[in-house]
ZAMARGU-4260 file (C-alpha; in steps of 0.2 Angstrom, whole numbers, plus 5000, padded with zeros to 4 digits):
<rodrens>
0) 4927/4726/4828 | 4910/4732/4835 | 4906/4722/4851 | 4893/4723/4864 | 4884/4739/4870
5) 4895/4752/4879 | 4886/4767/4888 | 4899/4781/4885 | 4902/4789/4902 | 4903/4806/4893
10) 4885/4805/4888 | 4879/4803/4906 | 4888/4819/4911 | 4883/4829/4896 | 4865/4824/4900
15) 4867/4830/4918 | 4874/4847/4912 | 4859/4848/4900 | 4846/4844/4913 | 4852/4854/4928
20) 4847/4872/4922 | 4829/4866/4920 | 4826/4858/4937 | 4813/4868/4946 | 4820/4878/4960
25) 4809/4870/4973 | 4817/4853/4969 | 4834/4860/4966 | 4835/4867/4984 | 4832/4850/4991
30) 4849/4844/4995 | 4844/4825/4994 | 4837/4827/4977 | 4852/4838/4971 | 4864/4825/4978
35) 4855/4811/4970 | 4855/4819/4953 | 4873/4823/4954 | 4878/4805/4959 | 4868/4798/4944
40) 4881/4801/4931 | 4896/4795/4941 | 4886/4779/4945 | 4882/4776/4927 | 4900/4779/4923
45) 4905/4766/4936 | 4893/4753/4930 | 4898/4756/4912 | 4917/4754/4915 | 4916/4739/4926
50) 4904/4729/4914 | 4911/4734/4897 | 4921/4722/4887 | 4937/4728/4877 | 4932/4733/4859
55) 4928/4747/4848 | 4911/4757/4850 | 4903/4772/4843 | 4911/4773/4826 | 4904/4787/4817
60) 4906/4794/4799 | 4908/4813/4799 | 4914/4823/4784 | 4922/4808/4776 | 4931/4804/4793
65) 4929/4789/4804 | 4927/4795/4822 | 4928/4783/4836 | 4921/4788/4852 | 4924/4772/4861
70) 4941/4763/4860 | 4940/4752/4875 | 4956/4742/4880 | 4965/4740/4896 | 4974/4757/4896
75) 4957/4766/4893 | 4948/4756/4906 | 4960/4759/4920 | 4959/4778/4918 | 4941/4777/4915
80) 4939/4768/4931 | 4948/4780/4942 | 4940/4795/4933 | 4923/4787/4938 | 4928/4784/4956
85) 4934/4802/4958 | 4919/4809/4950 | 4908/4800/4962 | 4918/4806/4977 | 4919/4823/4970
90) 4900/4823/4968 | 4898/4818/4986 | 4910/4831/4993 | 4902/4845/4983 | 4884/4840/4987
95) 4881/4855/4998 | 4884/4867/4984 | 4868/4876/4978 | 4875/4885/4963 | 4869/4876/4947
100) 4885/4882/4938 | 4896/4871/4948 | 4886/4856/4942 | 4885/4861/4924 | 4904/4866/4922
105) 4910/4851/4932 | 4899/4839/4921 | 4906/4847/4905 | 4924/4845/4912 | 4922/4827/4917
110) 4913/4823/4901 | 4928/4830/4891 | 4940/4820/4901 | 4931/4803/4898 | 4929/4808/4880
115) 4948/4810/4878 | 4951/4793/4887 | 4940/4783/4876 | 4943/4793/4859 | 4950/4782/4845
120) 4957/4796/4834 | 4965/4813/4836 | 4950/4823/4830 | 4939/4816/4843 | 4953/4819/4856
125) 4954/4837/4851 | 4935/4840/4852 | 4934/4833/4870 | 4951/4841/4874 | 4943/4858/4871
130) 4927/4854/4880 | 4938/4850/4895 | 4947/4866/4893 | 4930/4876/4893 | 4923/4867/4908
135) 4938/4869/4919 | 4939/4887/4915 | 4922/4890/4921 | 4926/4880/4937 | 4939/4892/4941
140) 4927/4906/4938 | 4915/4898/4950 | 4925/4904/4965 | 4918/4921/4960 | 4933/4931/4966
145) 4943/4944/4958 | 4958/4933/4958 | 4949/4919/4950 | 4943/4929/4936 | 4961/4934/4931
150) 4967/4916/4934 | 4953/4909/4923 | 4958/4920/4909 | 4976/4916/4910 | 4972/4897/4911
155) 4961/4898/4896 | 4975/4907/4886 | 4987/4894/4890 | 4976/4880/4885 | 4970/4889/4870
160) 4988/4890/4864 | 4991/4871/4869 | 4975/4867/4859 | 4982/4877/4844 | 4998/4866/4844
165) 4987/4851/4845 | 4976/4856/4831 | 4990/4862/4820 | 4999/4845/4823 | 4984/4834/4819
170) 4980/4844/4803 | 4998/4843/4797 | 4997/4824/4801 | 4981/4823/4791 | 4988/4832/4776
175) 5003/4820/4776 | 4995/4804/4780 | 4976/4806/4776 | 4972/4800/4793 | 4968/4806/4811
180) 4973/4789/4818 | 4979/4790/4836 | 4993/4777/4838 | 5010/4775/4846 | 5023/4786/4838
185) 5041/4779/4835 | 5053/4793/4841 | 5066/4788/4828 | 5053/4792/4814 | 5044/4807/4822
190) 5039/4821/4810 | 5035/4839/4814 | 5017/4836/4817 | 5021/4823/4830 | 5031/4836/4839
195) 5017/4849/4838 | 5005/4836/4845 | 5017/4832/4859 | 5019/4850/4864 | 5000/4852/4865
200) 4999/4837/4876 | 5013/4843/4887 | 5004/4859/4890 | 4990/4850/4899 | 5003/4838/4908
205) 5011/4854/4915 | 5028/4849/4909 | 5041/4862/4915 | 5042/4876/4908 | 5024/4875/4901
210) 5017/4872/4919 | 5014/4890/4926 | 4995/4889/4923 | 4993/4876/4936 | 5000/4884/4952
215) 4991/4900/4946 | 4974/4893/4943 | 4971/4878/4954 | 4973/4887/4971 | 4960/4900/4965
220) 4947/4888/4959 | 4931/4884/4969 | 4933/4873/4983 | 4923/4858/4976 | 4929/4862/4958
225) 4947/4860/4963 | 4944/4842/4967 | 4939/4838/4949 | 4953/4849/4942 | 4967/4840/4952
230) 4961/4824/4944 | 4957/4826/4926 | 4967/4839/4916 | 4985/4832/4920 | 4980/4814/4921
235) 4971/4815/4904 | 4987/4821/4897 | 4996/4807/4905 | 4984/4795/4897 | 4987/4802/4879
240) 5006/4802/4882 | 5006/4784/4887 | 4995/4780/4872 | 5006/4789/4859 | 5023/4794/4866
245) 5030/4780/4876 | 5048/4778/4875 | 5052/4796/4871 | 5068/4801/4879 | 5064/4819/4880
250) 5049/4814/4892 | 5060/4804/4903 | 5071/4819/4906 | 5057/4832/4907 | 5048/4821/4919
255) 5062/4819/4931 | 5065/4838/4930 | 5046/4841/4934 | 5048/4829/4950 | 5062/4839/4957
260) 5056/4857/4952 | 5039/4854/4959 | 5045/4850/4976 | 5058/4864/4977 | 5044/4877/4975
265) 5032/4868/4986 | 5044/4869/5000 | 5044/4888/5000 | 5026/4891/4997 | 5014/4898/5009
270) 4997/4895/5002 | 4992/4877/5006 | 4983/4874/4989 | 4997/4882/4980 | 5009/4869/4988
275) 4998/4855/4982 | 4997/4862/4965 | 5016/4862/4964 | 5015/4844/4969 | 5004/4840/4955
280) 5018/4846/4944 | 5030/4835/4954 | 5020/4819/4955 | 5015/4820/4936 | 5033/4821/4933
285) 5035/4803/4940 | 5022/4798/4927 | 5030/4807/4913 | 5047/4800/4917 | 5040/4783/4918
290) 5031/4785/4901 | 5048/4792/4893 | 5058/4777/4900 | 5046/4766/4891 | 5048/4749/4899
295) 5033/4739/4904 | 5037/4741/4922 | 5039/4760/4921 | 5023/4762/4910 | 5013/4752/4923
300) 5021/4762/4936 | 5015/4778/4928 | 4998/4771/4926 | 4997/4765/4944 | 5004/4781/4950
305) 4991/4791/4940 | 4977/4780/4948 | 4985/4782/4966 | 4988/4801/4963 | 4970/4805/4958
310) 4964/4797/4975 | 4977/4805/4987 | 4978/4821/4978 | 4959/4823/4978 | 4959/4819/4997
315) 4973/4832/4999 | 4963/4846/4990 | 4947/4840/4999 | 4957/4843/5016 | 4964/4860/5012
320) 4947/4864/5004 | 4939/4860/5021 | 4951/4871/5030 | 4947/4885/5017 | 4928/4882/5019
325) 4929/4883/5038 | 4941/4897/5042 | 4941/4907/5025 | 4960/4905/5021 | 4972/4892/5016
330) 4988/4903/5020 | 4999/4894/5032 | 5005/4910/5040 | 4987/4913/5046 | 4983/4895/5052
335) 4989/4884/5066 | 4980/4876/5080 | 4966/4868/5069 | 4970/4850/5075 | 4958/4854/5090
340) 4945/4862/5079 | 4945/4850/5064 | 4952/4834/5071 | 4944/4823/5057 | 4950/4834/5044
345) 4968/4832/5051 | 4967/4813/5052 | 4960/4812/5034 | 4973/4824/5027 | 4987/4814/5035
350) 4981/4799/5026 | 4983/4808/5010 | 5000/4816/5015 | 5007/4799/5020 | 5001/4792/5004
355) 5009/4805/4993 | 5025/4803/5003 | 5026/4784/4999 | 5023/4778/5017 | 5021/4759/5017
360) 5002/4754/5020 | 4997/4768/5008 | 4994/4768/4990 | 5008/4780/4985 | 5020/4767/4991
365) 5014/4754/4979 | 5014/4765/4964 | 5029/4777/4966 | 5041/4763/4971 | 5036/4754/4954
370) 5041/4769/4944 | 5058/4772/4953 | 5062/4753/4953 | 5058/4752/4935 | 5070/4766/4931
375) 5084/4758/4941 | 5081/4741/4932 | 5082/4750/4915 | 5099/4757/4921 | 5093/4775/4922
380) 5102/4778/4938 | 5102/4797/4937 | 5083/4797/4933 | 5079/4786/4948 | 5090/4796/4959
385) 5081/4812/4954 | 5064/4804/4958 | 5071/4798/4975 | 5077/4816/4979 | 5059/4822/4974
390) 5052/4810/4986 | 5062/4818/5000 | 5055/4835/4996 | 5037/4828/4995 | 5037/4822/5013
395) 5045/4838/5019 | 5032/4850/5011 | 5016/4840/5011 | 5019/4827/5024 | 5027/4838/5037
400) 5027/4857/5033 | 5009/4859/5028 | 5000/4849/5041 | 5012/4856/5055 | 5009/4874/5051
405) 4990/4871/5047 | 4985/4860/5062 | 4998/4865/5075 | 5011/4878/5071 | 5015/4881/5089
410) 4998/4887/5093 | 4987/4878/5106 | 4971/4882/5098 | 4965/4892/5083 | 4957/4908/5089
415) 4947/4913/5074 | 4930/4908/5069 | 4928/4890/5062 | 4913/4887/5051 | 4906/4869/5053
420) 4908/4857/5038 | 4894/4849/5030 | 4893/4830/5033 | 4895/4826/5014 | 4912/4834/5014
425) 4917/4822/5028 | 4909/4807/5019 | 4919/4811/5002 | 4935/4813/5012 | 4932/4797/5021
430) 4929/4786/5005 | 4945/4793/4997 | 4955/4789/5013 | 4949/4772/5014 | 4953/4768/4996
435) 4971/4775/4999 | 4973/4763/5013 | 4965/4748/5005 | 4976/4750/4989 | 4991/4751/5000
440) 4987/4736/5010 | 4981/4726/4995 | 4991/4731/4980 | 4982/4718/4969 | 4967/4730/4970
445) 4976/4741/4958 | 4989/4730/4950 | 4976/4719/4942 | 4971/4733/4931 | 4988/4738/4924
450) 4988/4737/4905 | 5006/4732/4901 | 5012/4714/4903 | 5028/4711/4912 | 5039/4696/4914
455) 5040/4697/4933 | 5026/4705/4943 | 5031/4719/4954 | 5030/4716/4972 | 5031/4731/4983
460) 5031/4722/5000 | 5049/4717/5000 | 5060/4720/5016 | 5072/4731/5006 | 5059/4742/4999
465) 5050/4745/5015 | 5067/4749/5024 | 5072/4760/5010 | 5055/4769/5011 | 5057/4771/5030
470) 5075/4777/5029 | 5070/4790/5016 | 5055/4797/5026 | 5066/4797/5042 | 5079/4807/5032
475) 5066/4819/5026 | 5060/4822/5044 | 5078/4826/5049 | 5080/4838/5034 | 5064/4847/5039
480) 5071/4849/5056 | 5087/4856/5050 | 5078/4868/5037 | 5063/4873/5048 | 5068/4891/5049
485) 5071/4892/5030 | 5055/4884/5025 | 5044/4893/5038 | 5029/4900/5027 | 5030/4919/5023
490) 5016/4930/5017 | 5022/4932/4999 | 5019/4925/4981 | 5033/4915/4974 | 5035/4916/4955
495) 5044/4904/4944 | 5043/4904/4925 | 5028/4916/4928 | 5041/4930/4928 | 5046/4925/4911
500) 5028/4924/4905 | 5024/4940/4913 | 5039/4948/4905 | 5033/4942/4888 | 5015/4948/4891
505) 5021/4965/4897 | 5033/4967/4882 | 5020/4962/4870 | 5007/4974/4877 | 5020/4988/4876
510) 5025/4983/4858 | 5006/4983/4853 | 5001/4998/4863 | 5015/5010/4860 | 5012/5012/4841
515) 4993/5013/4845 | 4996/5026/4858 | 5006/5036/4846 | 4993/5035/4832 | 4980/5040/4845
520) 4991/5055/4850 | 4992/5061/4832 | 4974/5058/4829 | 4970/5068/4845 | 4980/5083/4839
525) 4973/5082/4822 | 4955/5082/4829 | 4959/5097/4841 | 4967/5107/4827 | 4956/5103/4812
530) 4941/5092/4817 | 4936/5101/4832 | 4937/5118/4823 | 4927/5111/4808 | 4914/5104/4820
535) 4913/5121/4828 | 4911/5130/4811 | 4897/5118/4806 | 4889/5121/4822 | 4889/5140/4819
540) 4882/5137/4802 | 4868/5127/4807 | 4864/5139/4821 | 4863/5154/4808 | 4852/5143/4796
545) 4841/5139/4811 | 4839/5158/4816 | 4838/5165/4798 | 4830/5152/4788 | 4819/5140/4799
550) 4814/5153/4812 | 4810/5166/4799 | 4798/5154/4790 | 4790/5148/4806 | 4789/5165/4814
555) 4782/5173/4798 | 4769/5160/4796 | 4764/5162/4814 | 4763/5181/4812 | 4752/5179/4797
560) 4740/5167/4806 | 4739/5179/4821 | 4735/5194/4810 | 4721/5184/4800 | 4714/5179/4817
565) 4714/5197/4823 | 4705/5203/4807 | 4693/5189/4809 | 4690/5193/4827 | 4686/5211/4822
570) 4673/5206/4808 | 4664/5196/4821 | 4654/5210/4829 | 4638/5200/4833 | 4628/5213/4824
575) 4615/5206/4810 | 4616/5222/4800 | 4635/5220/4798 | 4634/5202/4793 | 4621/5206/4780
580) 4631/5221/4773 | 4647/5209/4772 | 4637/5196/4763 | 4631/5209/4751 | 4648/5215/4748
585) 4655/5197/4745 | 4640/5193/4733 | 4643/5209/4723 | 4662/5205/4722 | 4659/5187/4716
590) 4646/5194/4703 | 4659/5206/4697 | 4672/5193/4695 | 4660/5181/4686 | 4655/5195/4674
595) 4672/5201/4671 | 4680/5184/4667 | 4664/5177/4659
</rodrens>
């Protein structure tokens, strides 16, 4: 039913993307104006989300299809809310960026994310899904490095394939049902098209082994662009999975595997942003597992963890981005001693690190424990145990390893050049850090928006949960101490399923290129033996024709004109008697001709 007015957040960001290229340069180079313009769309989105009433908005008829741009309910509101918050923070953090492309691409990307969250049908989801893919690809290219170009192309190929699965599924669904309706799917009655759509969603959720695009692309994205990317692509996928695929056992198992797999590779990585990228895989695993288990508590846990994750992961990427901006590298083997050079970056990073580790007083504690406790209450002991193991690896890699080697690393002080950070980067990080702490201290700030009703409200601040978290973190610290020699960062790139994908790519290239090269070899030989000789013969023929034909005519005409000119020159004697005699001869000649023929 159509209800009160709803300002769709996507429209604000699309308008921003349209306006930015036409702003005069004199205005654009004014940081205050540029920042105010960039903040306008997130502020409109925040106002819209916090004032809208649940209902259906923006129903359109297109090609005999009912497209719904605004399905507003508790689930879409909570995701729209956190998307608005991180868009606002990201705009502040990137306010110093002068490249218009960043604002255009970022706005298109964010608009795509909002469009998917509020879409009421699969066709609308698909349209905004592809917009998000295009915008994020260009955000990777905004880094303007050789590595980012290749990563952007690989990223786009992955998401094109995922989009094709999604498109194939929704077209088959329409053929079978005559509808693009986006509703919950019962796993016991799933059809082929439901599985195809699920695969398309899982690509964006970075479900292992479909995840390789994430640790490949995110570390190579622009500094400010990565803040958006760590929030929207995977969490939009979490939203659509929660909307359509709650209670699917395959997701419960896949999510737990993601949680463990991500931390294992994060522990052996050297690049700080690549460590965080693997932890996106791991943390999204908690959400996917919660959705797959399918109880009200685990679904709320998945939503709460998505909300918390967007905040603390955004802060983690802002912190490592600040390091990259200041010293020009995010590789741990080249860092160390930065605590004395960038003390506030270190403090704000540690807020995020303790949040992702599930430390009490931080928002990761109130979200992660809900998912794990929900799994245990659903008697999914192995899944709960897998998520607890992943929590250990999280604190080891993000809470201890990364900050130790980046900010200390046994070095008294970083000896390289440290570029000062713009104030707006500190402001963006500070807002994010305050929200991480506020939600951890006052869980109701987040819990009041959770969409699924439960019989008993989850209470994180119980003594057993606090002690359990403390013991887990203490054990993680001990594990780091015992394995410190093993997980010391080394200057190398670790490949996981990328090896498999690169093998497929190399094999495919060989399969395609080998016959083409053979055809090219044969054609080259034919050309050398027949074609080249024919061309040489044709050249000789045209040369002969030019010499004997064209040159003869042209030269003959030239000789004739020259002889006539010489004769005329001889006639012109400048003697009056000669001219009179010539005139008489011509006159007699004409008279003779007239008399003879007349």
